[in-house]
C-alpha positions as CSV (number, residue, x, y, z in Angstrom):
1,M,171.9,223.1,198.9
2,Q,170.0,224.9,201.6
3,S,167.2,222.3,201.5
4,V,169.8,219.5,202.0
5,Q,171.1,221.3,205.1
6,G,167.5,221.8,206.3
7,A,166.7,218.1,205.8
8,I,169.8,217.1,207.8
9,S,168.8,219.6,210.5
10,L,165.2,218.2,210.5
11,Y,166.4,214.6,210.8
12,T,168.9,215.4,213.6
13,F,166.4,217.4,215.7
14,S,163.7,214.8,215.1
15,V,165.8,211.8,216.1
16,L,167.3,213.6,219.1
17,G,163.9,214.8,220.2
18,V,162.3,211.4,220.1
19,F,165.2,209.9,222.0
20,L,165.3,212.5,224.7
21,L,161.6,212.5,225.1
22,A,161.4,208.7,225.6
23,A,164.7,207.6,227.0
24,P,164.3,208.8,230.6
25,W,161.2,206.7,231.0
26,T,162.6,203.4,229.7
27,P,164.5,200.6,231.6
28,M,167.6,201.7,229.7
29,W,167.7,204.9,231.8
30,E,167.5,202.9,235.0
31,Q,170.3,200.5,233.9
32,A,172.6,203.2,232.7
33,S,172.2,205.1,236.0
34,L,173.0,201.9,237.9
35,V,176.3,201.6,236.2
36,L,177.4,205.0,237.6
37,G,179.7,204.8,240.6
38,S,178.3,207.7,242.6
39,D,175.1,207.1,244.6
40,L,174.3,210.8,244.6
41,L,174.5,211.0,240.8
42,R,172.5,207.9,240.4
43,T,169.8,209.2,242.7
44,W,169.8,212.5,240.9
45,L,169.4,210.9,237.4
46,Q,166.6,208.7,238.6
47,S,164.6,211.6,240.1
48,G,161.4,212.6,238.3
49,W,162.3,216.2,237.8
50,V,165.6,215.4,236.0
51,R,163.7,212.9,233.8
52,G,161.1,215.7,233.1
53,V,163.8,218.2,232.2
54,V,165.4,215.7,229.7
55,S,162.0,215.0,228.2
56,G,161.3,218.7,228.0
57,L,164.5,219.2,226.0
58,G,163.3,216.4,223.7
59,A,160.0,218.2,223.3
60,L,161.8,221.4,222.4
61,D,163.9,219.5,219.8
62,L,160.6,218.2,218.2
63,I,159.3,221.8,218.1
64,V,162.4,222.9,216.3
65,A,162.1,220.0,213.9
66,A,158.5,221.0,213.2
67,Q,159.6,224.5,212.5
68,E,162.4,223.3,210.2
69,A,159.9,221.1,208.3
70,G,157.7,224.2,207.8
71,E,160.7,226.1,206.4
72,I,161.5,223.3,204.0
73,L,157.9,223.1,202.8
74,R,157.7,226.9,202.3
75,S,161.0,226.9,200.4
76,F,159.7,224.2,198.0
77,R,156.4,226.0,197.5
78,S,158.2,229.3,196.7
79,E,160.7,227.9,194.2
80,P,159.9,228.6,190.6
81,R,159.0,225.6,188.5
């Protein structure tokens, strides 16, 4: 059961990490921020440092996913056959 929870966690962190790492640098980010009504919020979301922070969170998610993958591999190796 624990390996199923680990696999779900691995999947979640991986998908979220890839999305957060890439999304701020795509046209989707520009279009989504143009929909916002506030010019101040739009300018803030389109700034490079906000995009970098969001991408950094994505990178952290991928690091957590890699650690989770290592835990899953270690648990499979330590199980008796």
